[in-house]
Every structure is written in C-alpha cells, then in structure tokens.
N, C-alpha and C positions, 0 to 999 in steps of 0.2 A: 313441445313440452321441454322446459329447461331441465337439464340433468343436475341434480343436487350433488354438491361435493361432499364426500365422506371425510369429516374432520379428523377421523382417526387414521386415515390412510397416510403413508409417508408423502412428504412434499417432493415432487419430481423436479429436480434442478439440473439444468445444463450448465456445466462449469467450463467456461472457455479459458484455456491456459492452465489446465490441470497439472501440467508438469513444470510450472514456474514455482518460485519460492512461495509466492502468495497462494497459488493453487494447492500446493502440497500442505501448506499450513491450514487452509480451509478444510481440506479432506481429513487431516489428522485431528483437527480440533473436535470434531464430532465423530471420531472413530467409535464404532459400535453403538452409534446413536441411530435408532431406527426412524427418527423423524425425517430423515432425508434419504431420497433415492437418487443417487448421482448418475448423470451421464458425463463421464470424464472425457474431456476433449483436449488433447495435447495441442501445442501451438501449431504443429504442421497439419492439423486436421480442422482447425478453427473455420477456415473459409468454406470448406466443403460442408461442414455441419451447418454453418449459417445459411448456406444455400438450400439445405434440405428441408423437407416438410415437417421435421420434428420441432422446429421453432414455432410452435403453435399451441394455443391454450388447450387444444384437444389432447396433446401429448405431454406437455410439461407445464409446471406452475410458475417457474422463474428461470431467468438466465443471469448468471453472474459472469461479469467480464473481469477476469484476473489476467487477461491477455495483453491489454493495451499498455500498461505500464512497462512491461518487458519488451514489447514488440513494436512500439510506436515509431521507432527509427528504421524498421525493416522496410525493404523495397516494396513488399506486397501489402503494406499497411493501408495504402491508399485504396487498393481494391477492397480491403476489409471495410473501409468507411463507406464505400459506394454500396456494398451489399447491406451493411448495417442500416443505411438510410431507407432502403426498400423494406427491410424486415420491420423496423420500428413503425413504419407507416401503415402496416397492416392492422386491420381491426382485431385480428386474432393473435396478435403478438403478446407473449406472456410478459409479466413484470420483468423489467431489466434493472440490474444493479451494476453500475460501472465503478471500478476502482480507479481513481485518478490521484493527482498529487499536487503538492505545493509548488511544483515546477511551473504551473500555469501562471504564476505571478512573477513579476520582475524582482521582488525583494526590496523595493525602494520605500515601502511603508515603514513608519516608525513603530507600529504596534502589530500585534498578531492579525492575520487576515480574517475577515468575516466572510460568510457565505455570499453576501450581496456585493462584495467588492468586485470590481471589474477584473476579469482574467486578462491580464495585459502582457503575458510573457511573449518575448520576441524570437526566441530560438525555434528552430524547426521542431524540436521535441515538444515545446510548449504549444505551438500553433496546432500541431496535430492532436494533442490531448484536448485542447479547447474545441477543436472541430468535432471530435468524438463526443465530448460532453454535450455540445449543442445538439447533435443528432439524437442522443439518448433522451435529452430533456425536451425534445420536440413533442414527446408524448408526456402529458402532465401526470401520468401514473408512475413514472420511473424515478429512480434515485441515483445520484452520483455521490460517491463517498470519497472525499479527498483526504489524503494521508500525508504524514511528514517524512522524515528521513528514515527509510526502511532498512532494517538489518535482519539477518536470519541465521548467520553462522554457516551458510552453505559455502561450497568450495570457492566460488567466485565472488563472495560477499566481502564488503569492506572490512568487517571484523576479522575474518579468516585471512584476508590478504595482508592486513597489518601484522598479524601474528606470524605469517610466513616470512615477511620481511625481517622481523625480529630474529627469527630462527636462523636466517641466512646472514645475519650480522649487517644488514643494510641500514644505513643511517635513515631515520624516519624524518622526512621533511614535508610538512603540509603548510601551504601559504594561503589558505582560503580563510577569508574573514567573515564568512557567513555565520549566522546564528539561527538555530532551529531546534526542533524537538525530535530526537531519535525515537523510533517506534518499531518494536519487533513485529514481524509478520504474524506471529501468534496472537498478538493483541488486536491486530486488524481483523483477523479471522473471528475472534470473540465478538467484536463490535458488529461486524457485517452480518454475521449469522443471527445475532440478537435482533437486528433490524429486520432481516428477512423473515424470521419467525413472527415477530410482532405484526408485520404487514400481512403475513399469511393468515393470522388469526384476527384480523379486523382493523388494525391501525391504519389510519388514512393519510398519514404524513408522507409527503413526497418532496422531490426537488434536490437541492444541493445540501450536503452535510459535511462537516469537517470533523476529523478525529486524528489526534496525535497524542503521544504520551505527555505527561506533565513534566515540567522543568525544562526551560530553554537552556541551551548550552552552545558555546561556539564550536566550530569544527575542530579547532585545536583542543578544546576541552574534552571533546569526544575521544580524540586520539589519546589524550592523557588518561582518560578513564579506562580505555582498552589496555594501555601499557601498565597502569597501576595494578589492575587485576592480574595481568599476565606476569608481572614481576613476582607474584607469589609462587609461580611455577617455573620461571625461567630467569636466571640472573641477567641474561642479555637484555630483557625487557626493562630492568632497572637501569641499566647503562643507557639504553635508548631514551628512557624517561628523563634522566639527568641531562642528557645532551640536547634536549629540546628547549632548555631554559632560554637561550638567547633568541631563538625563533619566536617563542611565545611572547617575550618582552617586546619584540619589534611589532608583532601583530596587535598588541594592546594599544599601540600608538596609531594604528590605522584609522583614517578618517572615514573612508567609505566602507560601511558594513551592510551586508545584505541580510535582511531578516526574513527567514523562511519558516515561520511558525504560524500555526492556525488557532483561531479561537474555537473552542469546543462547547460553548454554552448552549448552542441550539440543539445539538444531539442529546445533551443532558435534559433539556427542557421538554423535548418531544418524545424521547425514547428512554429516559432515565439512565443513560449510559455515562458512567463516571470515568475520568481519566485515571490511568495507573502510571507508576514510575517505570522508566525504562532501565534503571540501574540494576535491580535484582535479576532481570532477565539477561542483561548483558553479562553479569558476573557468572550466571549459571551456564551460559553458552560458552564462555571462555574456559571455564573449568572442564566442561565436557570435551572441548576441542583438545585440550592438553591431555586429558585422560585417554581419549581415543588414540592420540598419537603414541 
C-alpha cells in the first residue's frame, strides 16, 4: 500500500553547501518559515552525506545543490560527480535542484543565452559544471537553475573586495570587457525556493531554467556602480571613480566583448517568476558594509 504524503507536513530538504553564500541565502530567505525542514550540509560533509542512506525519498523530498558553484574547482569534486551519478540513477532518488551558472557558455553569442543553447564552455570550471548538469538531468524529473554574476557582500565577495581596495587607497583597475547581469544571492534564493515549492505542490515542469536580474551591464559598469554608491560614504571611492575614466574609455573601444547574460522568459512562462533589478540590493549591501565598519 502506497503511503500518502501529508501536504501540511514541512518539506524535508537536504541542502548541499549550506555554508556557501548561496546556501546561507537560501536558509535565511525562509527563516522562521515552517514549510521547510532543512538538513544543512556544509561543504566538507557533502560527499559523506551523499553516500549516506538519507538521500532517499523515504527520508527527504528534495536535494538542493548549492555546493557545485563554489566547489567545482576543488580536487575532490570529481569524486562528488562519481557519487552523484550513482545517486541520481537510483529509483528512490528525491527531486534534485542544481544551481549552475552562465559560466557554462563561452560568451561568444551576440544575444542572451537560451536554455536550449549548447553549453560550450572550454575552461575546467565550465566543463565540470556541464558534466554535473548532465548527471542531474539524466533523470527527467530534476531541474538545473543557471544564474548570472552572483554577489552577496560576504567577506570574499567581489563587492566587499572592491570596497576594501578603496579603503586601502589601491587604484581600481579592471580590464574585463564582459557584459552580464549581476544577481544577488538573495534573489536566487527567492527564485529557487519558489520553484521548489511549486514542484512540491504539483507543478510538472523540469529541465534547465535561467534566472538573472534585469539590466545588462559591463564589468566596468558594475565596478562604477559599486564606486558610485560607496562615494556616498567614502571620499576615496569618489577619487577612485574619477580615476577610472581613461580605462573605461579604452574598454569602450574593445572589439571582442563576451556576453554572459541569460534569457529568463522560460522561467516566467512556466513558474510566473519575474526578474528584479540588482541595483537596489547592491546599494543596500554597500550601505550595510559601511555601517558595519
């Protein structure tokens, strides 16, 4: 006799990489929300938990991979992939949600990437993410959510690193000609957990989805946005902003530009999820960083 699921019971979710920026954002987004019963799995415990019997529909409803984006270049990630292949192949494997990124593409396309575009990244980072995606998607019930340029304001984050350089009086120089869509980890948490909830309550959509914030910007433009807000709190940021003029002009003349942005129409059509702007979140993070200091 099949055991019926209690729709009022909390969803049991294994969160791989609970100590990453994405993992913390996911946990904090639904703080005090009793819809989720989390099994928090920090990065150094991911492989042992993946090997355990808990990754089974008898014990949990879903597995979220917030581990891969942070750990894909680690030496033991290949071992993770080998175990993941075994786990996904089991009949009793719970629904899996992998967080991936625009890094799986080379950036040579003139427009935003669609979900059905070939993942053609050539770096070690890209190839491992592509392999992980392939394993997760070998089961047609799973979902891969690709994201854009992530930022969180954490200690080793791009935003905080830029502010620390400003405070030290270091000249800010970035020569990257990429164009993309900055996306705060808090927004990724909002989107992912909306998808997880909708799937839990009956939505049938699966496969690859893209989500990043609205408004493309160059890497230089992102640096300028950080410095512009920082200049409200630190005169050194205004000085750094003014000194970037020559570099910005040179980059505007660049011929080879990498586009690292994602089309998000599919996730809106299937799950009703709309893009948000990254600028208000960036301003709030920078204000908090200066106030904490």
